[in-house]
C-alpha positions in Angstrom: 113.1 62.7 145.4 109.7 64.6 145.3 109.5 66.9 142.3 107.4 70.3 142.9 104.9 69.6 140.2 103.3 73.6 140.8 106.1 74.8 137.9 105.0 72.5 135.5 101.4 72.8 135.7 101.7 76.6 135.9 103.8 76.2 132.6 100.8 73.9 130.9 98.2 76.4 132.1 100.1 79.4 130.5 100.7 77.1 127.6 96.8 76.2 127.0 95.6 79.8 127.7 98.0 81.2 125.2 97.1 78.5 122.3 93.5 79.3 123.5 94.0 82.9 122.5 95.7 82.6 119.4 92.6 79.9 118.1 90.7 82.7 118.8 92.7 85.6 117.2 93.2 83.7 114.2 89.4 82.2 113.8 88.3 86.5 114.2 90.9 87.3 111.4 90.0 84.5 109.3 86.0 85.6 109.7 86.6 89.4 109.2 88.9 88.7 106.0 86.2 86.7 104.3 84.3 88.7 101.6 80.9 87.4 100.2 79.8 88.8 96.9 76.8 90.1 97.3 73.7 88.6 95.7 71.9 91.4 93.3 68.7 91.1 91.8 68.0 92.9 88.3 66.0 95.2 90.3 68.8 96.7 92.3 71.2 96.5 89.3 69.5 99.0 87.0 70.0 102.5 86.7 68.4 105.3 88.7 66.6 108.0 87.2 67.7 111.0 88.9 64.7 112.8 88.1 62.2 113.8 90.6 58.5 113.7 90.5 57.4 117.0 91.3 53.8 115.9 91.1 54.5 113.2 94.2 55.8 116.7 95.7 53.6 118.6 95.7 50.8 115.8 96.8 53.0 115.8 99.4 52.9 119.4 100.4 48.9 119.3 100.0 48.9 116.4 102.5 50.5 117.8 105.5 48.8 121.4 105.2 
């Protein structure tokens, strides 16, 4: 008796595609879950001065005129 191999090939193809999609999904999920700690320089971590330099603003206004 000759077996019909088309069903076996279809099953193997479906399983292979399922495994490929699962592998891709898990890889993307892992990549999105990784959080790297940012490396900050001392200049970036210093406290910012909230005061505006009004002389600089006046100079900018004079340039526009």
